[in-house]
Structure formats: C-alpha cells, structure tokens
C-alpha positions as a Markdown table, in Angstrom:
| # | Residue | x | y | z |
|---|---|---|---|---|
| 1 | Met | 39.1 | -8.8 | 28.1 |
| 2 | Gln | 36.5 | -11.9 | 28.4 |
| 3 | Ser | 37.6 | -15.3 | 27.4 |
| 4 | Pro | 36.3 | -17.0 | 24.4 |
| 5 | Ser | 34.4 | -19.2 | 26.9 |
| 6 | Ala | 32.9 | -16.3 | 28.8 |
| 7 | Ala | 32.1 | -14.6 | 26.0 |
| 8 | Ala | 30.4 | -17.9 | 24.4 |
| 9 | Leu | 28.4 | -18.2 | 27.6 |
| 10 | Gly | 27.3 | -14.5 | 27.6 |
| 11 | Phe | 26.6 | -14.6 | 23.8 |
| 12 | Leu | 24.3 | -18.0 | 24.5 |
| 13 | Arg | 22.3 | -16.2 | 27.8 |
| 14 | Ala | 21.5 | -13.5 | 25.5 |
| 15 | Leu | 20.1 | -15.9 | 23.0 |
| 16 | Gly | 18.1 | -17.3 | 25.4 |
| 17 | Thr | 16.8 | -14.3 | 27.3 |
| 18 | Ile | 15.6 | -13.6 | 23.6 |
| 19 | Arg | 13.8 | -16.9 | 23.5 |
| 20 | Ala | 12.3 | -16.0 | 26.6 |
| 21 | Leu | 11.1 | -12.7 | 25.8 |
| 22 | Leu | 9.8 | -14.3 | 22.3 |
| 23 | Ala | 7.6 | -16.7 | 24.7 |
| 24 | Ala | 6.2 | -14.0 | 26.9 |
| 25 | Ser | 5.8 | -11.2 | 24.7 |
| 26 | Glu | 2.2 | -11.7 | 23.9 |
| 27 | Ala | 1.4 | -11.3 | 27.3 |
| 28 | Thr | 3.7 | -8.6 | 27.9 |
| 29 | Pro | 2.4 | -4.7 | 28.0 |
| 30 | Val | 5.3 | -3.6 | 27.9 |
| 31 | Val | 5.8 | -5.3 | 23.7 |
| 32 | Ala | 2.3 | -3.7 | 23.3 |
| 33 | Arg | 3.5 | -0.7 | 24.6 |
| 34 | Leu | 6.8 | -0.6 | 21.7 |
| 35 | Gly | 3.8 | -1.8 | 19.0 |
| 36 | Trp | 1.1 | 0.7 | 19.8 |
| 37 | Ile | 3.1 | 4.1 | 21.1 |
| 38 | Val | 6.6 | 3.7 | 20.7 |
| 39 | Leu | 7.7 | 2.6 | 17.0 |
| 40 | Pro | 5.3 | 5.1 | 15.5 |
| 41 | Ala | 6.9 | 7.9 | 17.9 |
| 42 | Ile | 10.4 | 6.7 | 16.2 |
| 43 | Ala | 8.5 | 7.2 | 13.0 |
| 44 | Leu | 7.1 | 10.1 | 13.3 |
| 45 | Val | 10.1 | 12.4 | 14.2 |
| 46 | Ile | 12.3 | 10.0 | 11.5 |
| 47 | Arg | 9.5 | 11.7 | 9.1 |
| 48 | Leu | 9.3 | 15.4 | 10.4 |
| 49 | Ala | 12.9 | 15.3 | 10.6 |
| 50 | Tyr | 13.1 | 14.2 | 7.1 |
| 51 | Val | 10.4 | 16.9 | 5.9 |
| 52 | Ala | 12.2 | 19.5 | 7.6 |
| 53 | Thr | 14.7 | 19.6 | 4.8 |
| 54 | Leu | 13.1 | 19.9 | 2.0 |
| 55 | Pro | 12.5 | 23.4 | 0.2 |
| 56 | Pro | 8.7 | 24.6 | 0.9 |
| 57 | Thr | 7.7 | 24.0 | -2.8 |
| 58 | Asn | 6.1 | 21.4 | -4.3 |
| 59 | Val | 9.0 | 18.7 | -5.9 |
| 60 | Val | 8.5 | 17.2 | -8.6 |
| 61 | Thr | 11.3 | 14.8 | -9.8 |
| 62 | Phe | 10.4 | 12.5 | -12.8 |
| 63 | Glu | 6.8 | 12.3 | -13.1 |
| 64 | Ala | 3.6 | 15.3 | -12.6 |
| 65 | Asp | 1.4 | 14.0 | -11.3 |
| 66 | Pro | 2.1 | 16.2 | -7.6 |
| 67 | Ile | 1.4 | 19.4 | -9.9 |
| 68 | Thr | -2.2 | 17.4 | -11.5 |
| 69 | Tyr | -2.8 | 17.0 | -7.8 |
| 70 | Asp | -1.9 | 20.2 | -6.4 |
| 71 | Gln | -4.2 | 21.6 | -9.2 |
| 72 | Ile | -7.1 | 20.0 | -8.9 |
| 73 | Ala | -7.1 | 20.5 | -5.0 |
| 74 | Leu | -7.1 | 24.4 | -5.6 |
| 75 | Asn | -9.6 | 23.8 | -8.4 |
| 76 | Ile | -11.9 | 22.2 | -6.3 |
| 77 | Leu | -11.8 | 24.4 | -3.3 |
| 78 | Ser | -12.0 | 27.6 | -5.7 |
| 79 | Gly | -15.4 | 26.3 | -6.9 |
| 80 | Lys | -14.4 | 24.4 | -10.2 |
| 81 | Gly | -15.2 | 21.0 | -8.8 |
| 82 | Phe | -12.6 | 18.4 | -9.4 |
| 83 | Ser | -10.8 | 19.2 | -12.6 |
| 84 | Gly | -7.7 | 19.6 | -14.0 |
| 85 | Ala | -5.1 | 18.4 | -16.9 |
| 86 | Ser | -6.6 | 14.8 | -18.1 |
| 87 | Phe | -4.4 | 12.7 | -20.8 |
| 88 | Tyr | -7.8 | 12.3 | -22.8 |
| 89 | Tyr | -7.3 | 16.0 | -24.0 |
| 90 | Pro | -4.7 | 18.3 | -25.2 |
| 91 | Pro | -1.7 | 19.1 | -22.4 |
| 92 | Gly | -2.8 | 22.1 | -20.8 |
| 93 | Ser | -6.3 | 21.0 | -20.6 |
| 94 | Asp | -8.2 | 22.0 | -17.1 |
| 95 | Val | -11.8 | 19.7 | -17.5 |
| 96 | Pro | -14.0 | 18.2 | -15.1 |
| 97 | Thr | -12.2 | 14.6 | -15.4 |
| 98 | Ser | -12.6 | 11.0 | -13.4 |
| 99 | Phe | -9.2 | 9.9 | -14.7 |
| 100 | Trp | -7.5 | 10.6 | -11.6 |
| 101 | Asp | -8.1 | 8.6 | -8.3 |
| 102 | Pro | -10.1 | 11.0 | -6.2 |
| 103 | Leu | -8.9 | 10.9 | -2.9 |
| 104 | Tyr | -6.0 | 12.0 | -2.7 |
| 105 | Pro | -6.6 | 15.3 | -4.1 |
| 106 | Tyr | -9.5 | 15.8 | -1.9 |
| 107 | Phe | -7.2 | 15.0 | 1.0 |
| 108 | Leu | -5.0 | 18.2 | -0.5 |
| 109 | Ala | -7.8 | 20.0 | -0.6 |
| 110 | Ala | -8.5 | 19.4 | 3.1 |
| 111 | Val | -5.4 | 20.4 | 4.0 |
| 112 | Tyr | -5.3 | 23.7 | 1.9 |
| 113 | Trp | -8.7 | 24.3 | 3.8 |
| 114 | Ala | -7.0 | 24.2 | 7.0 |
| 115 | Phe | -3.8 | 25.3 | 6.5 |
| 116 | Gly | -3.9 | 27.4 | 3.4 |
| 117 | His | -1.8 | 26.5 | 0.3 |
| 118 | Ser | 1.2 | 25.0 | 2.4 |
| 119 | Ile | 3.3 | 22.1 | 0.9 |
| 120 | Pro | 5.1 | 21.5 | 4.3 |
| 121 | Ala | 1.4 | 21.3 | 6.1 |
| 122 | Val | 0.9 | 18.6 | 3.8 |
| 123 | Arg | 3.9 | 17.3 | 4.2 |
| 124 | Val | 3.7 | 17.2 | 8.4 |
| 125 | Val | 0.2 | 16.0 | 8.0 |
| 126 | Gln | 1.3 | 12.9 | 6.1 |
| 127 | Ala | 4.2 | 11.9 | 8.3 |
| 128 | Phe | 1.8 | 11.5 | 11.0 |
| 129 | Ile | -0.3 | 9.3 | 8.6 |
| 130 | Gly | 3.0 | 7.4 | 8.0 |
| 131 | Ala | 2.9 | 6.9 | 12.1 |
| 132 | Thr | 0.1 | 5.7 | 12.3 |
| 133 | Ser | 0.6 | 3.3 | 8.9 |
| 134 | Val | 3.7 | 1.6 | 11.2 |
| 135 | Ala | 1.4 | 1.4 | 14.3 |
| 136 | Met | -1.1 | -1.1 | 12.0 |
| 137 | Ala | 1.7 | -3.0 | 10.6 |
| 138 | Trp | 2.7 | -3.7 | 13.7 |
| 139 | His | -0.8 | -5.2 | 14.3 |
| 140 | Val | -1.4 | -7.4 | 11.2 |
| 141 | Gly | 2.1 | -8.6 | 11.5 |
| 142 | Arg | 1.2 | -9.5 | 15.2 |
| 143 | Arg | -2.0 | -10.7 | 14.5 |
| 144 | Leu | -0.6 | -13.0 | 11.6 |
| 145 | Ala | 2.9 | -14.1 | 12.7 |
| 146 | Gly | 3.0 | -13.1 | 15.9 |
| 147 | Pro | 4.6 | -10.2 | 18.5 |
| 148 | Ala | 8.2 | -10.3 | 17.2 |
| 149 | Ala | 7.4 | -10.6 | 13.2 |
| 150 | Gly | 4.8 | -7.5 | 13.9 |
| 151 | Leu | 7.7 | -5.7 | 16.1 |
| 152 | Leu | 10.4 | -6.0 | 13.5 |
| 153 | Thr | 7.9 | -5.2 | 10.8 |
| 154 | Gly | 7.1 | -2.1 | 12.4 |
| 155 | Ala | 10.8 | -1.0 | 13.0 |
| 156 | Ile | 12.0 | -1.8 | 9.3 |
| 157 | Leu | 8.8 | 0.4 | 8.3 |
| 158 | Ala | 9.4 | 3.5 | 11.0 |
| 159 | Gly | 13.0 | 3.9 | 9.2 |
| 160 | Tyr | 12.0 | 2.8 | 5.9 |
| 161 | Pro | 14.0 | 5.2 | 3.0 |
| 162 | Phe | 10.6 | 4.9 | 0.3 |
| 163 | Leu | 8.3 | 5.5 | 3.4 |
| 164 | Leu | 10.2 | 8.3 | 3.9 |
| 165 | Tyr | 10.7 | 9.7 | 0.6 |
| 166 | Tyr | 7.0 | 9.5 | -0.2 |
| 167 | Thr | 6.2 | 11.2 | 3.0 |
| 168 | Gly | 7.5 | 14.7 | 1.2 |
| 169 | Gln | 5.6 | 14.1 | -1.8 |
| 170 | Leu | 2.6 | 15.3 | -3.0 |
| 171 | Leu | 1.8 | 11.6 | -4.5 |
| 172 | Thr | -0.7 | 9.0 | -3.5 |
| 173 | Glu | 1.2 | 6.7 | -1.7 |
| 174 | Thr | 1.6 | 7.9 | 2.3 |
| 175 | Leu | -2.4 | 7.7 | 2.2 |
| 176 | Phe | -2.4 | 4.5 | 0.2 |
| 177 | Ile | -0.4 | 2.7 | 2.0 |
| 178 | Ala | -2.4 | 4.0 | 5.7 |
| 179 | Leu | -5.6 | 2.7 | 4.0 |
| 180 | Ile | -5.2 | -0.6 | 2.5 |
| 181 | Leu | -3.1 | -1.8 | 5.6 |
| 182 | Ala | -6.1 | -0.2 | 7.8 |
| 183 | Thr | -8.3 | -2.1 | 5.4 |
| 184 | Val | -6.4 | -5.4 | 6.1 |
| 185 | Ala | -6.1 | -4.9 | 9.9 |
| 186 | Ser | -10.3 | -4.1 | 9.9 |
| 187 | Gly | -10.8 | -7.8 | 8.2 |
| 188 | Ile | -8.6 | -9.5 | 10.4 |
| 189 | Glu | -10.5 | -8.3 | 13.9 |
| 190 | Ala | -13.8 | -8.5 | 12.1 |
| 191 | Met | -12.9 | -12.7 | 11.3 |
| 192 | Arg | -11.7 | -12.5 | 14.8 |
| 193 | Thr | -14.9 | -11.1 | 16.8 |
| 194 | Gly | -17.5 | -11.1 | 14.6 |
| 195 | Arg | -18.4 | -8.1 | 15.4 |
| 196 | Leu | -20.8 | -5.3 | 12.8 |
| 197 | Thr | -18.5 | -2.5 | 13.8 |
| 198 | Trp | -15.3 | -4.1 | 12.6 |
| 199 | Phe | -16.9 | -5.1 | 9.2 |
| 200 | Leu | -18.3 | -1.2 | 8.8 |
| 201 | Gly | -14.6 | -0.6 | 9.9 |
| 202 | Leu | -13.7 | -2.6 | 7.0 |
| 203 | Gly | -16.0 | -1.5 | 4.4 |
| 204 | Val | -15.4 | 2.0 | 5.5 |
| 205 | Ala | -11.6 | 1.8 | 4.7 |
| 206 | Gly | -11.8 | -0.9 | 2.3 |
| 207 | Gly | -14.1 | 1.7 | 0.4 |
| 208 | Leu | -11.5 | 5.0 | 0.8 |
| 209 | Ala | -8.5 | 2.6 | -0.4 |
| 210 | Ala | -10.5 | 2.4 | -3.4 |
| 211 | Met | -10.8 | 6.5 | -3.8 |
| 212 | Gly | -6.9 | 6.0 | -3.7 |
| 213 | Arg | -6.4 | 3.0 | -5.9 |
| 214 | Ala | -9.0 | 2.2 | -8.3 |
| 215 | Glu | -7.0 | -1.9 | -7.6 |
| 216 | Ala | -8.7 | -2.1 | -4.0 |
| 217 | Phe | -12.0 | -1.6 | -5.1 |
| 218 | Ala | -12.0 | -5.5 | -6.4 |
| 219 | Phe | -10.0 | -6.5 | -3.7 |
| 220 | Thr | -12.3 | -5.1 | -0.7 |
| 221 | Leu | -15.2 | -6.7 | -2.4 |
| 222 | Ala | -13.2 | -10.0 | -2.2 |
| 223 | Tyr | -12.0 | -9.3 | 0.9 |
| 224 | Val | -15.7 | -8.6 | 3.3 |
| 225 | Pro | -17.3 | -12.2 | 2.0 |
| 226 | Trp | -13.8 | -13.5 | 3.2 |
| 227 | Cys | -14.0 | -12.4 | 6.3 |
| 228 | Ala | -18.0 | -12.3 | 6.9 |
| 229 | Trp | -17.4 | -16.4 | 6.1 |
| 230 | Phe | -14.8 | -17.2 | 8.6 |
| 231 | Ala | -15.9 | -14.7 | 11.7 |
| 232 | Pro | -17.6 | -16.4 | 14.6 |
| 233 | Arg | -21.5 | -16.2 | 14.5 |
| 234 | Arg | -22.4 | -14.2 | 17.3 |
| 235 | Ala | -25.9 | -14.5 | 18.6 |
| 236 | Gly | -26.9 | -17.2 | 15.5 |
| 237 | Arg | -26.7 | -14.0 | 13.5 |
| 238 | Ala | -26.4 | -14.7 | 9.8 |
| 239 | Trp | -23.3 | -14.8 | 7.6 |
| 240 | Ala | -25.3 | -12.5 | 4.8 |
| 241 | Ile | -25.5 | -10.0 | 7.3 |
| 242 | Thr | -22.5 | -9.2 | 8.4 |
| 243 | Leu | -21.8 | -9.3 | 4.1 |
| 244 | Ala | -24.4 | -7.2 | 4.1 |
| 245 | Val | -23.3 | -4.6 | 6.3 |
| 246 | Gly | -19.6 | -5.0 | 5.1 |
| 247 | Trp | -20.3 | -4.1 | 1.5 |
| 248 | Leu | -23.0 | -1.3 | 2.5 |
| 249 | Ala | -20.2 | 0.1 | 3.6 |
| 250 | Val | -18.4 | -0.2 | 0.7 |
| 251 | Gly | -21.1 | 1.3 | -0.9 |
| 252 | Ala | -21.8 | 4.2 | 0.5 |
| 253 | Thr | -18.1 | 5.1 | 1.2 |
| 254 | Leu | -18.3 | 5.3 | -2.9 |
| 255 | Ala | -21.2 | 7.0 | -3.1 |
| 256 | Pro | -20.3 | 10.5 | -3.5 |
| 257 | Trp | -18.2 | 9.9 | -5.9 |
| 258 | Thr | -20.5 | 7.6 | -7.9 |
| 259 | Ile | -23.3 | 9.8 | -8.2 |
| 260 | Arg | -20.7 | 12.8 | -8.9 |
| 261 | Asn | -19.9 | 11.0 | -12.2 |
| 262 | Thr | -23.0 | 10.3 | -13.1 |
| 263 | Val | -24.2 | 13.6 | -12.6 |
| 264 | Gln | -21.1 | 14.7 | -14.3 |
| 265 | Phe | -20.9 | 12.3 | -17.1 |
| 266 | Gly | -24.2 | 11.3 | -17.3 |
| 267 | Arg | -23.0 | 7.6 | -16.4 |
| 268 | Pro | -22.1 | 5.6 | -13.3 |
| 269 | Ile | -18.0 | 5.5 | -12.8 |
| 270 | Val | -17.5 | 3.9 | -9.6 |
| 271 | Thr | -13.5 | 4.1 | -9.4 |
| 272 | Thr | -11.5 | 5.9 | -12.7 |
| 273 | Thr | -11.9 | 6.4 | -16.2 |
| 274 | Lys | -8.0 | 5.5 | -16.3 |
| 275 | Leu | -8.0 | 2.1 | -17.8 |
| 276 | Gly | -8.7 | 2.9 | -21.3 |
| 277 | Tyr | -5.8 | 5.3 | -21.7 |
| 278 | Asn | -3.1 | 3.3 | -19.9 |
| 279 | Leu | -4.0 | -0.1 | -22.1 |
| 280 | Tyr | -4.4 | 2.0 | -25.2 |
| 281 | Lys | -0.6 | 3.4 | -24.5 |
| 282 | Tyr | 1.0 | 1.2 | -23.3 |
| 283 | Tyr | 0.1 | -1.4 | -25.8 |
| 284 | His | 0.3 | 0.6 | -28.8 |
| 285 | Pro | 2.5 | -0.5 | -31.8 |
| 286 | Gln | 4.6 | 2.7 | -31.2 |
| 287 | Met | 5.3 | 1.8 | -27.2 |
| 288 | Thr | 8.7 | -0.3 | -26.2 |
| 289 | Ser | 8.6 | -2.7 | -23.2 |
| 290 | Asp | 10.4 | -0.4 | -21.4 |
| 291 | Gln | 7.6 | 1.9 | -21.5 |
| 292 | Thr | 9.5 | 5.0 | -22.0 |
| 293 | Val | 8.0 | 6.3 | -25.3 |
| 294 | Arg | 6.7 | 9.5 | -23.9 |
| 295 | Val | 3.5 | 10.4 | -26.2 |
| 296 | Val | 1.6 | 7.6 | -29.0 |
| 297 | Pro | -1.1 | 8.7 | -31.9 |
| 298 | Phe | -4.1 | 9.0 | -30.5 |
| 299 | Pro | -7.5 | 8.2 | -32.4 |
| 300 | Asp | -9.8 | 10.8 | -33.2 |
| 301 | Met | -12.0 | 11.5 | -30.2 |
| 302 | Glu | -13.6 | 14.5 | -30.9 |
| 303 | Gly | -16.8 | 15.2 | -29.4 |
| 304 | Leu | -17.0 | 12.6 | -27.3 |
| 305 | Asp | -17.0 | 12.9 | -23.7 |
| 306 | Glu | -14.0 | 11.2 | -21.2 |
| 307 | Pro | -16.2 | 8.2 | -20.4 |
| 308 | Ala | -16.9 | 7.6 | -24.4 |
| 309 | Arg | -13.1 | 8.2 | -24.9 |
| 310 | Ala | -12.3 | 5.7 | -22.1 |
| 311 | Ser | -14.2 | 2.9 | -23.4 |
| 312 | Leu | -13.2 | 3.8 | -27.1 |
| 313 | Leu | -9.1 | 3.2 | -25.7 |
| 314 | Glu | -10.3 | 0.6 | -23.9 |
| 315 | Arg | -11.4 | -1.5 | -27.0 |
| 316 | Leu | -8.6 | -0.4 | -29.2 |
| 317 | Gly | -5.9 | -1.2 | -26.1 |
| 318 | Ile | -7.0 | -5.2 | -26.1 |
| 319 | Ala | -7.3 | -4.9 | -29.7 |
| 320 | Phe | -3.8 | -4.2 | -29.9 |
| 321 | Met | -3.1 | -6.9 | -26.9 |
| 322 | Leu | -4.7 | -9.6 | -28.8 |
| 323 | Glu | -3.3 | -9.3 | -32.2 |
| 324 | Asp | 0.1 | -9.8 | -31.2 |
| 325 | Pro | -0.2 | -12.0 | -28.0 |
| 326 | Ser | 3.8 | -13.0 | -28.2 |
| 327 | Arg | 4.5 | -9.4 | -27.8 |
| 328 | Thr | 2.0 | -8.8 | -25.1 |
| 329 | Ala | 3.7 | -12.0 | -22.9 |
| 330 | Arg | 6.5 | -10.1 | -23.8 |
| 331 | Tyr | 6.0 | -7.0 | -22.4 |
| 332 | Met | 4.0 | -8.5 | -19.1 |
| 333 | Val | 7.0 | -10.0 | -18.4 |
| 334 | Ala | 8.6 | -6.3 | -18.8 |
| 335 | Lys | 6.7 | -5.0 | -16.8 |
| 336 | Phe | 7.0 | -7.4 | -13.7 |
| 337 | Leu | 11.2 | -7.4 | -14.1 |
| 338 | Met | 10.3 | -3.3 | -14.1 |
| 339 | Leu | 7.6 | -3.8 | -10.7 |
| 340 | Phe | 10.6 | -5.7 | -9.2 |
| 341 | Lys | 13.9 | -3.9 | -10.3 |
| 342 | Leu | 15.8 | -3.0 | -7.8 |
| 343 | Val | 17.2 | 0.9 | -9.3 |
| 344 | Pro | 15.3 | 3.3 | -12.0 |
| 345 | Ser | 17.0 | 3.3 | -15.1 |
| 346 | Asn | 15.8 | 7.7 | -14.8 |
| 347 | Asp | 20.0 | 8.4 | -15.1 |
| 348 | Ala | 18.6 | 11.9 | -13.5 |
| 349 | Thr | 17.5 | 10.3 | -10.0 |
| 350 | Arg | 20.1 | 8.8 | -8.6 |
| 351 | Gly | 19.2 | 9.6 | -5.0 |
| 352 | Tyr | 15.8 | 7.5 | -5.7 |
| 353 | Ala | 18.0 | 4.8 | -6.7 |
| 354 | Leu | 20.2 | 4.6 | -3.3 |
| 355 | Val | 16.9 | 4.8 | -1.4 |
| 356 | Ser | 15.6 | 1.7 | -3.5 |
| 357 | Leu | 18.8 | -0.2 | -2.6 |
| 358 | Leu | 18.6 | 0.7 | 1.0 |
| 359 | Ser | 14.8 | -0.3 | 1.2 |
| 360 | Phe | 13.7 | -3.3 | -1.3 |
| 361 | Gly | 17.1 | -4.1 | -2.5 |
| 362 | Val | 18.6 | -5.4 | 0.9 |
| 363 | Leu | 15.1 | -7.0 | 1.6 |
| 364 | Leu | 14.5 | -8.6 | -1.5 |
| 365 | Pro | 15.9 | -12.1 | -0.2 |
| 366 | Phe | 13.7 | -12.0 | 2.7 |
| 367 | Met | 10.6 | -11.0 | 1.0 |
| 368 | Val | 11.1 | -13.8 | -1.8 |
| 369 | Ala | 12.3 | -17.1 | 1.1 |
| 370 | Gly | 9.2 | -15.3 | 3.9 |
| 371 | Ala | 6.5 | -15.4 | 0.8 |
| 372 | Ala | 7.3 | -18.9 | 0.1 |
| 373 | Met | 6.6 | -20.0 | 3.9 |
| 374 | Val | 3.1 | -17.7 | 4.6 |
| 375 | Leu | 2.0 | -19.5 | 1.7 |
| 376 | Met | 2.6 | -22.8 | 3.7 |
| 377 | Arg | 1.3 | -21.0 | 6.9 |
| 378 | Gly | -2.8 | -21.3 | 6.2 |
| 379 | Arg | -5.9 | -19.5 | 5.4 |
| 380 | Ser | -5.2 | -16.9 | 7.3 |
| 381 | Trp | -2.5 | -15.7 | 5.2 |
| 382 | Trp | -4.7 | -15.9 | 2.1 |
| 383 | Pro | -5.9 | -12.7 | 1.8 |
| 384 | Val | -2.6 | -10.5 | 2.3 |
| 385 | Ala | -1.2 | -12.8 | -0.4 |
| 386 | Gly | -4.1 | -12.4 | -2.6 |
| 387 | Tyr | -3.8 | -8.9 | -2.3 |
| 388 | Val | -0.3 | -8.9 | -3.0 |
| 389 | Ala | -0.7 | -11.1 | -6.0 |
| 390 | Phe | -3.4 | -9.0 | -7.4 |
| 391 | Ser | -1.9 | -6.3 | -7.2 |
| 392 | Val | 1.4 | -6.8 | -9.0 |
| 393 | Ala | -0.6 | -8.8 | -11.8 |
| 394 | Ser | -2.8 | -5.9 | -12.2 |
| 395 | Lys | 0.4 | -3.8 | -12.4 |
| 396 | Thr | 1.8 | -6.5 | -14.8 |
| 397 | Ala | -1.0 | -7.0 | -17.1 |
| 398 | Val | -1.2 | -2.8 | -17.5 |
| 399 | Phe | 1.4 | -0.3 | -16.3 |
| 400 | Ala | 4.5 | -1.2 | -13.8 |
| 401 | Gly | 7.0 | 1.2 | -12.0 |
| 402 | Ile | 9.1 | 1.0 | -8.5 |
| 403 | Arg | 6.5 | 4.2 | -7.3 |
| 404 | Leu | 3.6 | 1.4 | -7.5 |
| 405 | Arg | 5.5 | -1.7 | -6.0 |
| 406 | Met | 4.9 | 0.8 | -2.8 |
| 407 | Gln | 1.7 | -0.5 | -2.8 |
| 408 | Val | 1.9 | -3.9 | -1.6 |
| 409 | Glu | 5.4 | -3.4 | -0.7 |
| 410 | Pro | 4.3 | -2.9 | 3.5 |
| 411 | Phe | 3.5 | -6.5 | 3.0 |
| 412 | Leu | 6.8 | -7.9 | 1.5 |
| 413 | Val | 8.4 | -6.0 | 4.2 |
| 414 | Leu | 5.9 | -8.3 | 6.6 |
| 415 | Phe | 7.0 | -11.2 | 4.7 |
| 416 | Ala | 10.8 | -10.3 | 5.3 |
| 417 | Ala | 10.1 | -10.0 | 9.2 |
| 418 | Val | 8.6 | -13.5 | 8.6 |
| 419 | Ala | 11.6 | -15.2 | 7.1 |
| 420 | Ile | 14.1 | -12.8 | 10.1 |
| 421 | Thr | 12.5 | -14.1 | 12.8 |
| 422 | Ser | 11.8 | -17.2 | 11.7 |
| 423 | Leu | 15.7 | -17.3 | 10.8 |
| 424 | Met | 16.1 | -16.2 | 14.6 |
| 425 | Gln | 14.3 | -18.5 | 16.2 |
| 426 | Gly | 15.8 | -21.6 | 14.8 |
| 427 | Thr | 19.3 | -19.9 | 15.1 |
| 428 | Ile | 17.9 | -19.8 | 19.0 |
| 429 | Asp | 17.0 | -23.3 | 18.9 |
| 430 | Arg | 19.9 | -24.8 | 18.1 |
| 431 | Phe | 22.2 | -22.9 | 19.8 |
| 432 | Ala | 20.0 | -21.9 | 23.4 |
| 433 | Pro | 17.5 | -24.9 | 23.5 |
| 434 | Arg | 17.8 | -25.0 | 27.5 |
| 435 | Val | 18.7 | -21.1 | 28.4 |
| 436 | Ala | 16.0 | -19.2 | 30.4 |
| 437 | His | 16.1 | -16.0 | 31.6 |
| 438 | Pro | 15.1 | -16.2 | 35.5 |
| 439 | Asp | 13.0 | -13.2 | 35.5 |
| 440 | Val | 10.8 | -13.9 | 32.3 |
| 441 | Val | 8.1 | -16.0 | 32.7 |
| 442 | Pro | 7.2 | -17.7 | 29.4 |
| 443 | Gly | 3.5 | -17.5 | 28.0 |
| 444 | Gly | 1.2 | -18.4 | 25.4 |
| 445 | Arg | -0.3 | -16.6 | 22.3 |
| 446 | Gly | -3.4 | -15.0 | 22.6 |
C-alpha cells in the first residue's frame, strides 16, 4: 500500500503531466485524431447501440410532430408536394403548407427514397449526423477555447443523453444541431483565413440551418458580415466581396423553397408561416402561463390562404401582447423558466425527465459559470454568445420548452467545458506549478 507522501507525489506528477499535455496539445497530432476521429467514432457507436434498442416504428411521446414530418415526407415522395397537417386548418387537414420548417421533411423524404419507408434507417443516418456534430463541436471549442475545452466538449456531447434521445426521434433537433455547428465552424474558419470557400460554406450551412429552424435565418444574416469584417483581406479583396459571397450563398440555398412558396401562395415566404399561429395561441387571453391549454378559439379565416391567415393571427397576437403588458411580461418570464427547467412537467415522460437531469441538470452550474467567463474573453466569443442570446430571446417571446433548448445546448456544453477546464487548470497551477513530465515537449497554441 502506498504511503500518503507517495500518493501525494503521484498525484502531483499526474497533474504535471496534464499541465504539460495541455501546453503541448495543440501541436500534438494525437489530440487532433481524438477530436476528429476517436470521439466521433465513440459517439457513433453509442448512438447506434441506443437506436438498436428502439422499436422499428415512429415513436411519439408527448407531441405529434414526428407524425406530421413523416406524413409530409411521404406526400413529397408520392407527388403531392410539401403538404400535410397545418394548424391554420381543421385537425386532420392535408393541405399545401409552409407552416413547418421544410428541411427535415425533405431530409426524411431523401432517406425514404434511398432506403424505403424505414424509421430505423432514419435513426442510423441521424446517428452518423450526430457523430459529425461531435467533431464540429470539438473544432469550435478548440478554436475558441483551446484543445482541452474542445476535447471536453466533444467528449460530453459524444454520450450526452439528450442528444442520444433525439437521435431516435423523427424530430428536427439532430439535423439542426449539426447545421448550426457547421455554420459557426465555417464562420470561424472564414474569419481566420479570409477564403471565399469558407464564406460559401458559411452561407450554405446557414441557409440550410434556416430551413431547419427559422431562427437561424436572422443569425446567419448577421453572422456573415461579422465574419467578413474581421476576416483578413486576401489579395486586396474588398470586405464587400466576402460579404456578397456569404449572403448570395444563403440566398441561393433558400431560393428553391422561396420560389415554391411564391408559386404556391403568390407571395415569397423565405422560412415559415409559423409565427402568426404561435403569437396568437400563446398570448391568447385563454392561454395560461404554463402553455398547457391545447386549443384556443380562432377567428373566422374562411376564404383566406395560409399566408393571409398567418398575417391575421400575427396581428391579433401582437394586439393581445400590447393590451396587457404586465401579463405579457409574466408570460415571458414563465417561458424563460420553462426553457431552462430541469425536468418536464408532463408526468407521462419520467424517462425524459431522467434524461434531462443527467444531461442539463448536472452541467447547469458550469454552463452558467462558463457563460459569464466567455463574455469577458473578447469578440471571438460574441457570435456564439449572440446566437444563444437571440435563440433564448425568441423562445422567451413566443413559445418555449425543454426540447427547444436543444438548439443552443451544444454551445451551453461548450460554456460548461470552459468553466471545467479553467477550474482544472487553476487546480494544476496551484498544486503542481513546477511538476512536468520528462517525455512531453511543451508547445504553444496555434
């Protein structure tokens, strides 16, 4: 049995080894292999093992969105176009719509076209997408906070229970998370290199993300000029050129959907018509602050097409908000708390509550601490912090829930990784200031 002094010396040597590895990690190829290959491979194995336990049918828990996405995908393949249920029409309606974010139903249609109407095939494809997200999260973390935080972010997300859960669901989260991470990662590289190819990738990724969740549209439009302004000027190229490439890529990506809506409804709709319904329903006088009222009375909308119905409900929803500002403020506070609550209030989803506790609940204190830390680390963090703030604000203003938090949760995990690695580094600095490993050659961050 080791003596206390020997154990303490071993602990100090271990801390010294960690310190030296952190110092050398950016120049160590094994760290890059961990981030780009090993962690994604582990994430893939975990996800495939999880989805193998699920029944080969569409699992619907407490919301019917998976049924609608599946329905629209099948309609696309059968030649009916982008049609399905819409909350602007009676229950059970199957009509041409732009209510739903379009990318995920088209993604399902592509999988069904390749593999048949197979829910397990969708889950397997989403497992690969989730593994790719882990690699991109490592890359974003490495660029913004260094290799230690990047590796920790990737390691957490590789087995993050929430991400595993959504891998098995026919919901937008897995695909959208990959795209918003790709958008941020492309922007980081565009700012570092000034290469037009990265601005092109930024625009395409951001455009696809906007088709997955409409909130990404405004973020991408703002992110492109930010990246263009801080990118190095290559060969005397003007700032406006990189800006134009990024914005044109966004426009080209969204053009087919916008043209489809213009042909279908006679007016251009860049993202969705969802806002009007959400504002009307969730600020209606009969709605409660916990958003549990299923149905509220709607005005007569006979003879109006979907965009006209959306515009009418948007005007009425804003009027509800303005006629009782104190109620509106209370509802926004309630939505904010619902977005960040630890467990859902639905008693039928106890397994989902456990997933939330083991994911978000454990890391929440570190997320809060890390968010405060990154705000003081300079402008490189501002786009990520801005995206999180904008997404949270949009949910607080309209509709909130634990599922919608997933749009920002990978970045919250990155904040937590910053706090954890800073705490670890502080411990090393305090207890092992001069302990080094003889086989490690320190190097600087690139």
